[in-house]
ROGU-247857 format. One record per residue (C-alpha): residue in three letters; x, y, z. Coordinates in nm, 3 decimals. Example, Ala and Ser with C-alpha at 12.3 -4.5 7.8 and 13.67 -1.06 7.14 Angstrom:
<recs>
REC   marti        xx        yy        zz
REC     Ala     1.230    -0.450     0.780
REC     Ser     1.367    -0.106     0.714
</recs>
This chain:
<recs>
REC   marti        xx        yy        zz
REC     Unk     0.016     0.014    -0.009
REC     Unk     0.161     0.413    -0.093
REC     Unk     0.233     0.592     0.186
REC     Unk     0.031     0.852     0.081
REC     Unk    -0.311     0.633     0.160
REC     Unk    -0.232     0.512     0.497
REC     Unk    -0.471     0.715     0.745
REC     Unk    -0.347     0.666     1.142
REC     Unk    -0.521     0.450     1.369
REC     Unk    -0.604     0.511     1.714
REC     Unk    -0.645     0.151     1.886
REC     Unk    -0.812     0.153     2.166
REC     Unk    -0.849    -0.118     2.518
REC     Unk    -1.206    -0.208     2.514
REC     Unk    -1.244    -0.239     2.943
REC     Unk    -1.183     0.012     3.102
REC     Unk    -1.187     0.295     2.769
REC     Unk    -1.515     0.217     2.578
REC     Unk    -1.672    -0.011     2.890
REC     Unk    -1.704    -0.020     3.263
REC     Unk    -1.478    -0.241     3.437
REC     Unk    -1.623    -0.475     3.562
REC     Unk    -1.352    -0.796     3.541
REC     Unk    -1.481    -1.095     3.337
REC     Unk    -1.776    -0.909     3.172
REC     Unk    -1.968    -1.259     3.034
REC     Unk    -2.289    -1.163     2.809
REC     Unk    -2.436    -0.861     2.563
REC     Unk    -2.597    -0.801     2.908
REC     Unk    -2.293    -0.705     3.151
REC     Unk    -2.134    -0.456     2.864
REC     Unk    -2.202    -0.110     3.015
REC     Unk    -2.088     0.085     2.770
REC     Unk    -1.988     0.453     2.892
REC     Unk    -2.280     0.703     2.707
REC     Unk    -1.974     0.969     2.620
REC     Unk    -1.834     0.653     2.361
REC     Unk    -2.058     0.679     2.059
REC     Unk    -1.988     1.022     2.046
REC     Unk    -1.608     1.018     2.115
REC     Unk    -1.568     0.742     1.799
REC     Unk    -1.790     0.941     1.551
REC     Unk    -1.496     1.256     1.626
REC     Unk    -1.181     1.000     1.569
REC     Unk    -1.286     0.914     1.250
REC     Unk    -1.371     1.286     1.211
REC     Unk    -1.094     1.387     1.253
REC     Unk    -0.970     1.102     1.018
REC     Unk    -0.893     0.864     1.205
REC     Unk    -0.951     0.412     1.223
REC     Unk    -1.081     0.390     1.524
REC     Unk    -1.037     0.000     1.625
REC     Unk    -1.050    -0.209     1.929
REC     Unk    -0.808    -0.440     2.016
REC     Unk    -0.874    -0.655     2.354
REC     Unk    -0.756    -0.950     2.532
REC     Unk    -1.027    -1.194     2.605
REC     Unk    -0.849    -1.469     2.814
REC     Unk    -1.210    -1.499     2.959
REC     Unk    -1.288    -1.746     2.634
REC     Unk    -0.908    -1.917     2.762
REC     Unk    -1.052    -1.924     3.102
REC     Unk    -1.361    -2.081     3.026
REC     Unk    -1.566    -1.779     3.173
REC     Unk    -1.731    -1.752     2.810
REC     Unk    -1.715    -1.878     2.479
REC     Unk    -1.608    -1.755     2.182
REC     Unk    -1.978    -1.724     1.992
REC     Unk    -2.050    -1.502     2.310
REC     Unk    -1.733    -1.244     2.274
REC     Unk    -1.856    -1.249     1.897
REC     Unk    -2.195    -1.162     2.000
REC     Unk    -2.064    -0.899     2.233
REC     Unk    -1.851    -0.797     1.936
REC     Unk    -2.032    -0.732     1.741
REC     Unk    -2.339    -0.517     1.959
REC     Unk    -1.988    -0.302     2.051
REC     Unk    -1.977    -0.258     1.654
REC     Unk    -2.347    -0.145     1.607
REC     Unk    -2.305     0.123     1.932
REC     Unk    -1.999     0.227     1.834
REC     Unk    -1.961     0.205     1.476
REC     Unk    -1.582     0.115     1.560
REC     Unk    -1.409     0.023     1.201
REC     Unk    -1.298    -0.295     1.358
REC     Unk    -1.208    -0.497     1.689
REC     Unk    -0.934    -0.747     1.749
REC     Unk    -0.926    -0.965     2.040
REC     Unk    -0.678    -1.236     2.136
REC     Unk    -0.853    -1.512     2.312
REC     Unk    -0.580    -1.648     2.452
REC     Unk    -0.352    -1.705     2.811
REC     Unk    -0.072    -1.914     2.857
REC     Unk    -0.288    -2.062     3.179
REC     Unk    -0.635    -2.122     3.026
REC     Unk    -0.820    -2.335     3.088
REC     Unk    -0.976    -2.449     2.771
REC     Unk    -0.684    -2.628     2.548
REC     Unk    -0.756    -2.484     2.219
REC     Unk    -0.653    -2.152     2.381
REC     Unk    -0.410    -2.216     2.641
REC     Unk    -0.104    -2.098     2.469
REC     Unk     0.173    -1.861     2.404
REC     Unk     0.064    -1.668     2.124
REC     Unk     0.164    -1.300     1.928
REC     Unk    -0.229    -1.129     2.029
REC     Unk    -0.231    -1.099     2.339
REC     Unk    -0.099    -0.731     2.472
REC     Unk     0.202    -0.639     2.560
REC     Unk     0.286    -0.838     2.184
REC     Unk     0.129    -0.627     1.915
REC     Unk    -0.029    -0.966     1.670
REC     Unk    -0.296    -0.734     1.657
REC     Unk    -0.171    -0.429     1.537
REC     Unk     0.037    -0.644     1.296
REC     Unk    -0.360    -0.797     1.157
REC     Unk    -0.460    -0.411     1.186
REC     Unk    -0.249    -0.308     0.986
REC     Unk    -0.339    -0.596     0.701
REC     Unk    -0.610    -0.489     0.703
REC     Unk    -0.669    -0.122     0.701
REC     Unk    -0.405     0.101     0.515
REC     Unk    -0.246     0.217     0.830
REC     Unk    -0.015     0.504     0.917
REC     Unk     0.133     0.380     1.250
REC     Unk     0.340     0.680     1.302
REC     Unk     0.095     0.906     1.359
REC     Unk    -0.121     0.661     1.539
REC     Unk    -0.211     0.618     1.917
REC     Unk    -0.289     0.323     2.177
REC     Unk    -0.557     0.432     2.491
REC     Unk    -0.572     0.216     2.752
REC     Unk    -0.600     0.157     3.108
REC     Unk    -0.351    -0.131     3.177
REC     Unk     0.063    -0.156     3.158
REC     Unk    -0.015    -0.384     2.889
REC     Unk    -0.171    -0.206     2.657
REC     Unk     0.071     0.114     2.725
REC     Unk     0.369    -0.185     2.621
REC     Unk     0.186    -0.298     2.368
REC     Unk     0.127     0.053     2.231
REC     Unk     0.537     0.162     2.307
REC     Unk     0.645    -0.233     2.108
REC     Unk     0.390    -0.185     1.803
REC     Unk     0.568     0.221     1.769
REC     Unk     0.245     0.440     1.807
REC     Unk     0.228     0.706     2.132
REC     Unk     0.031     0.580     2.407
REC     Unk    -0.268     0.741     2.639
REC     Unk    -0.345     0.592     2.969
REC     Unk    -0.706     0.639     3.057
REC     Unk    -0.804     0.682     3.423
REC     Unk    -1.154     0.554     3.346
REC     Unk    -1.028     0.217     3.423
REC     Unk    -0.732     0.044     3.624
REC     Unk    -0.513     0.362     3.552
REC     Unk    -0.262     0.519     3.699
REC     Unk    -0.353     0.312     4.081
REC     Unk    -0.360    -0.023     3.905
REC     Unk    -0.145    -0.046     3.680
REC     Unk     0.047    -0.385     3.661
REC     Unk     0.437    -0.296     3.578
REC     Unk     0.607     0.034     3.550
REC     Unk     0.522     0.254     3.254
REC     Unk     0.574     0.551     3.061
REC     Unk     0.260     0.661     2.856
REC     Unk     0.334     0.966     2.599
REC     Unk    -0.024     1.104     2.827
REC     Unk    -0.230     1.040     3.094
REC     Unk    -0.582     1.151     3.050
REC     Unk    -0.905     1.124     3.220
REC     Unk    -1.090     0.933     2.948
REC     Unk    -1.153     0.880     2.606
REC     Unk    -1.294     1.254     2.621
REC     Unk    -0.965     1.386     2.709
REC     Unk    -0.790     1.201     2.420
REC     Unk    -0.925     1.437     2.163
REC     Unk    -0.773     1.700     2.271
REC     Unk    -0.422     1.542     2.084
REC     Unk    -0.542     1.451     1.803
</recs>
């Protein structure tokens, strides 16, 4: 793909960024979208960015819900927000479900979901951002070579699993619009 046809992306974690952080969400009924998210996604896209969700969903590997249920949640999220795409990792090295129990390239902080997104979309990574509420989100964004934003709407700075230095720390997705 030619560079001039590329556009940047805002990569978004799901839980704590788009939806309330409630641990393992196992049904569509538990998926509580922050009320400001649809308008934020519209503005992200209006500013010339793809809005792409990249989310670890190890609840599948842990046997807490099926991949079909996750697909149902993803479809609901897509309809409510109009994001361009949702990429997810259902794996975990200690999962109970054998087919999902593995080390993989897609689980954040690895960059497999970013690479898949770049194969499907003409993404200008140099001008893209990763928005998340956990250290793994920030580490994944840094490994992918994008600017990173840690938001406080989920786990945020109070519950970081490791020492990371994001490019920005913001209250929630509404503040992210200010740096686009």
